[in-house]
C-alpha positions in Angstrom: -21.7 -2.0 -28.7 -25.4 -1.4 -27.1 -24.1 -2.7 -23.9 -20.9 -0.2 -24.2 -23.1 2.8 -24.9 -25.7 1.7 -22.1 -23.0 1.3 -19.3 -20.7 4.2 -20.2 -23.3 6.4 -21.9 -22.8 9.6 -19.3 -19.0 9.7 -20.4 -19.3 8.7 -23.8 -21.5 12.0 -24.6 -18.9 14.4 -23.1 -17.0 15.8 -26.5 -13.3 15.1 -24.7 -14.5 11.5 -24.7 -16.8 10.2 -27.2 -16.8 6.6 -28.5 -13.3 6.9 -29.5 -12.1 7.6 -26.1 -14.0 5.0 -24.8 -12.3 2.4 -26.8 -9.3 4.1 -25.7 -10.2 3.2 -22.1 -11.1 -0.5 -22.8 -8.0 -1.0 -24.8 -5.7 0.2 -21.9 -4.1 -2.0 -19.3 -3.6 -0.4 -15.8 -1.8 -1.8 -12.4 -2.7 -0.6 -9.3 -0.3 -1.6 -6.3 -2.0 -1.6 -2.9 -5.8 -2.1 -2.5 -6.1 -0.2 0.9 -7.1 3.3 1.4 -5.8 4.9 -1.8 -6.4 1.8 -3.9 -9.8 1.2 -3.2 -11.5 4.3 -4.7 -8.8 4.1 -7.4 -9.9 0.5 -8.2 -13.6 1.6 -7.9 -13.6 4.3 -10.4 -11.1 2.8 -13.0 -13.3 -0.1 -13.2 -16.4 1.8 -13.5 -14.9 3.8 -16.2 -14.4 0.8 -18.3 -10.3 0.2 -18.2 -10.0 -3.1 -20.2 -7.5 -4.6 -17.8 -6.7 -4.0 -14.1 -4.0 -5.5 -12.1 -4.0 -5.4 -8.6 -0.7 -6.2 -6.3 -1.4 -6.8 -2.6 -0.5 -9.3 -0.2 -2.1 -8.0 2.9 -5.3 -9.5 4.4 -8.7 -7.3 5.1 -9.2 -6.6 8.9 -11.5 -4.6 11.2 -9.4 -1.3 11.1 -9.6 -1.2 7.2 -13.2 -0.7 7.1 -13.5 3.0 8.1 -11.8 3.9 4.9 -11.0 0.7 2.7 -14.7 0.9 1.1 -14.7 -2.1 -1.1 -14.7 -4.5 1.9 -17.3 -5.2 4.2 -17.3 -7.5 7.3 -17.9 -10.7 4.7 -14.3 -9.7 3.5 -12.4 -10.0 6.8 -9.8 -12.5 6.9 -9.5 -12.4 2.9 -6.5 -11.1 0.4 -7.4 -7.4 -0.4 -6.4 -8.1 -4.0 -8.9 -11.2 -3.9 -11.4 -9.5 -2.2 -11.2 -6.2 -4.3 -11.6 -8.3 -7.5 -14.6 -10.1 -6.0 -16.6 -6.8 -5.6 -15.1 -5.0 -8.8 -16.1 -7.9 -11.1 -19.7 -7.3 -9.8 -19.4 -3.4 -10.6 -18.2 -4.3 -14.1 -18.1 -8.0 -15.3 -17.1 -6.5 -19.0 -13.3 -6.3 -18.0 -10.5 -8.3 -17.0 -9.2 -8.2 -13.4 -5.6 -9.9 -12.7 -4.6 -10.5 -8.8 -1.1 -10.7 -7.5 -1.4 -11.6 -4.1 2.6 -11.7 -3.3 4.7 -8.6 -2.0 6.0 -6.6 -4.8 9.8 -7.1 -5.1 12.7 -6.2 -7.2 12.3 -9.9 -8.2 8.8 -9.4 -9.7 8.3 -5.8 -10.2 9.9 -5.1 -13.8 8.0 -8.3 -15.0 4.6 -7.3 -13.8 5.2 -3.7 -15.0 6.0 -4.7 -18.5 2.4 -6.2 -18.8 0.7 -2.5 -17.9 0.6 0.7 -19.8 0.1 2.7 -16.6 1.4 2.4 -12.9 -0.7 3.5 -9.8 1.0 3.9 -6.6 -1.4 3.5 -3.9 1.2 1.9 -1.3 2.3 3.8 2.2 5.6 3.3 2.8 8.8 4.7 1.5 11.1 1.6 0.3 8.1 0.5 -2.0 7.4 4.0 -3.3 11.2 4.1 -4.8 11.2 0.8 -5.8 7.8 1.5 -8.0 9.4 4.6 -9.2 12.7 3.2 -10.3 10.8 0.0 -11.8 8.9 2.8 -14.1 12.0 4.4 -14.9 13.4 1.6 -16.2 10.3 0.1 -17.7 9.5 3.6 -19.1 6.1 3.4 -17.6 4.1 6.7 -16.5 3.4 6.6 -12.7 0.4 8.0 -10.9 1.5 8.8 -7.4 -0.7 9.6 -4.2 0.2 9.9 -0.4 -1.9 10.8 2.6 -0.9 12.2 5.9 -3.3 12.8 8.6 -5.6 15.6 7.0 -3.4 16.1 4.1 -2.8 14.4 0.8 -0.4 14.8 -2.6 -1.2 13.9 -6.0 1.3 13.9 -8.9 2.2 12.2 -12.4 5.8 10.8 -12.4 7.8 9.5 -15.5 5.3 11.2 -17.9 6.6 12.0 -21.6 10.0 13.1 -20.3 8.7 14.6 -17.1 10.3 14.5 -13.5 10.5 11.2 -11.4 9.8 10.4 -7.8 13.5 11.1 -7.2 13.3 14.4 -8.7 11.3 15.5 -5.9 12.7 13.2 -2.8 16.0 12.3 -3.9 16.6 10.6 -0.3 14.0 9.2 1.8 13.2 10.6 5.2 15.2 9.3 8.2 13.6 6.0 9.2 11.1 6.4 11.7 10.6 10.2 11.4 7.1 9.9 9.4 4.5 8.2 11.3 2.3 5.5 9.8 -1.7 6.0 9.6 -1.5 3.2 12.0 0.5 5.4 14.0 -0.9 8.9 13.6 -4.6 8.2 12.4 -6.2 9.4 9.1 -9.5 10.7 8.4 -11.3 7.9 6.5 -12.6 10.2 3.7 -9.2 11.9 2.8 -8.0 8.6 0.7 -11.1 8.5 -0.9 -10.6 12.0 -2.3 -6.9 11.4 -3.0 -7.6 8.1 -4.7 -10.5 9.5 -6.9 -7.9 12.4 -7.9 -5.5 9.6 -8.9 -8.1 7.8 -10.8 -8.7 11.0 -12.6 -5.2 11.2 -13.8 -5.2 7.9 -15.1 -8.2 8.8 -17.5 -6.8 12.2 -18.3 -3.5 10.0 -19.4 -5.3 7.4 -21.5 -7.6 10.2 -23.0 -4.8 12.5 -23.9 -6.2 15.1 -22.0 -4.6 18.4 -20.9 -3.6 19.6 -17.6 -2.0 16.4 -16.3 -0.2 16.8 -13.2 3.3 15.9 -14.8 5.7 18.4 -13.3 3.4 19.5 -10.5 2.8 18.3 -7.1 -0.9 18.9 -6.1 -1.5 19.1 -2.4 -4.8 19.1 -0.5 -6.0 19.9 3.1 -9.3 18.1 3.9 -9.5 19.9 7.3 -9.0 23.6 5.9 -10.2 22.7 2.0 -7.1 24.4 0.9 -5.1 23.0 -2.2 -1.9 24.1 -3.8 0.2 23.4 -6.7 3.9 23.1 -6.6 6.2 23.1 -9.7 8.7 19.6 -10.1 11.7 20.0 -12.3 13.3 16.8 -13.9 16.6 16.0 -12.5 18.9 14.4 -15.2 21.3 12.8 -12.6 18.6 11.4 -10.5 17.2 9.7 -13.7 20.5 8.6 -14.7 21.3 6.9 -11.6 18.1 5.0 -11.7 18.8 4.0 -15.3 22.4 2.9 -14.0 20.7 0.3 -11.9 19.0 -1.8 -14.4 21.3 -4.4 -14.8 21.4 -5.1 -11.2 18.0 -4.2 -10.1 17.0 -7.2 -8.7 19.6 -7.2 -6.1 18.8 -3.8 -4.5 17.6 -3.7 -1.1 15.4 -0.9 -0.7 14.6 -1.3 3.0 18.3 -0.8 3.5 18.4 2.3 1.2 15.5 3.6 3.2 17.0 3.1 6.6 14.7 0.0 7.7 16.0 -2.3 9.9 15.7 -6.0 9.1 12.7 -7.4 10.8 12.8 -11.0 12.0 9.5 -12.8 11.1 8.8 -16.2 12.8 5.8 -18.5 12.3 3.4 -19.4 15.2 5.3 -22.9 15.7 8.2 -20.9 16.2 7.2 -18.4 18.7 5.7 -21.0 20.9 8.9 -22.9 21.1 10.8 -19.7 22.4 11.6 -19.7 25.9 11.4 -16.6 28.3 9.6 -14.7 25.9 7.2 -11.6 26.2 4.2 -11.5 23.7 2.9 -8.0 22.9 -0.4 -7.7 21.1 -0.3 -4.3 19.1 -3.9 -4.6 17.9 -6.7 -2.1 18.8 -8.3 -3.1 22.0 -11.7 -4.2 19.8 -10.2 -6.3 17.6 -10.8 -9.8 18.0 -10.1 -12.7 18.7 -7.9 -12.3 21.7 -5.2 -14.7 22.3 -5.5 -14.6 26.2 -3.3 -18.1 26.5 -0.4 -16.3 25.4 -0.5 -13.8 28.3 0.0 -11.2 26.3 0.6 -7.3 27.0 -1.8 -5.6 25.1 -0.3 -2.1 23.4 -1.9 -0.5 20.4 0.8 0.3 17.9 -0.2 4.0 18.1 0.6 4.0 21.9 3.9 1.9 21.8 6.5 4.8 21.8 4.9 6.1 25.0 4.6 2.7 26.7 8.1 1.5 25.5 9.4 1.9 29.3 6.8 -0.8 30.3 8.4 -3.6 28.1 11.2 -5.5 29.6 14.4 -5.8 27.8 15.3 -9.0 29.9 13.0 -11.1 27.6 12.6 -12.0 24.1 9.9 -9.9 22.4 7.4 -11.3 20.3 4.9 -8.8 18.7 1.5 -9.7 16.6 -0.9 -7.4 15.1 -4.2 -9.0 13.3 -2.2 -10.1 10.2 1.3 -9.2 10.4 1.9 -5.7 8.8 1.3 -3.3 12.1 3.6 -5.6 14.1 6.2 -5.5 11.6 6.4 -1.6 12.0 6.0 -2.2 16.0 9.2 -4.3 15.5 10.8 -1.4 14.1 9.9 1.1 16.5 11.3 -1.3 19.4 14.8 -1.8 17.6 15.1 2.1 17.4 14.6 2.4 21.4 17.6 -0.4 21.5 15.5 -3.8 21.8 17.5 -6.4 20.4 15.6 -9.6 20.6 12.6 -8.6 18.9 10.7 -10.4 16.1 6.8 -10.6 15.0 4.7 -13.4 13.9 3.9 -14.2 10.3 0.3 -13.8 9.6 -0.5 -12.1 13.2 -3.5 -13.1 15.2 -5.1 -14.8 12.0 -2.6 -17.5 11.9 -2.3 -17.8 15.8 -5.9 -18.7 15.9 -5.7 -21.0 13.4 -2.6 -23.0 15.1 -3.3 -22.0 18.9 -5.2 -25.5 19.7 -2.2 -27.5 18.4 0.5 -25.8 19.6 -0.6 -24.4 23.0 1.6 -27.3 24.7 4.5 -26.2 23.0 4.5 -23.0 25.2 7.9 -22.2 27.4 7.4 -19.9 30.0 10.2 -19.3 32.7 
């Protein structure tokens, strides 16, 4: 108990929290999906506040381009799985809590079983298909969802599926047209913005656990960090949208959320498979400073953010194989080229990291015409 008082003293002395509130936090289980720009501040503040059990879902690895905004990581984290790297830092921050990592991708196959282990779900993801998957799994499992999103200088926060409140689908019944909303990798983001929005998401989690008023259920909070303006918009629960989701519960595991969001199927290949393809053009979509360079593949260097404007420089006469640092941005690059009419396009599983690990053994397999 002395340790409890010492570590959490500054929040225990708040009349709205007290020792009973701290005990509620210690007994709570919170799942954070995504340990990136939003997930890092969410995880940091929930850990510091003493949430008893925290789950982290992320299959991505840390690369250099993450470090300007994903503040849990440093250069020693490069190449590590984000969930694992986050846990290492968080356990140092607060060894008194339990942290469970899920290093696989969240899918319809595992979402329900994972969600059932937690009290609150926090969405720190950056794509629409996963957002709809998370929302629907929360509706089916009756879990409150703390939502956040960022775009350039603007951010959004809300709480969905809380005490019969609206869901994400009540606000956005249909996803935007595929490719119409650029990702942060394409359009950029000010590094402090996910810190602000992620901290607000953590705040909503604490308010829910502590039973405090003014939870952002039925409201969408928006913030512009360039103008320092904020707004609140009302959201109404739409029963037909909730019913549609509940009707899918029996076949949830078979739903294709990429198809629902208009995302074309992406062909992912291993380094060995890539080296065996004839008449191929490799394209490196990383930023110029990222290492290691894979010059033996004779790639074209086109950063993801420049791909659309450089698309006319890419031949359609060859098989196109894209890669980035870890395989995340190259997947988006494949989507862009498919939308531009390219047919034979794929990307390398694991990106430059996997290539670098295998290149000495596989270089002899390269086939160029």
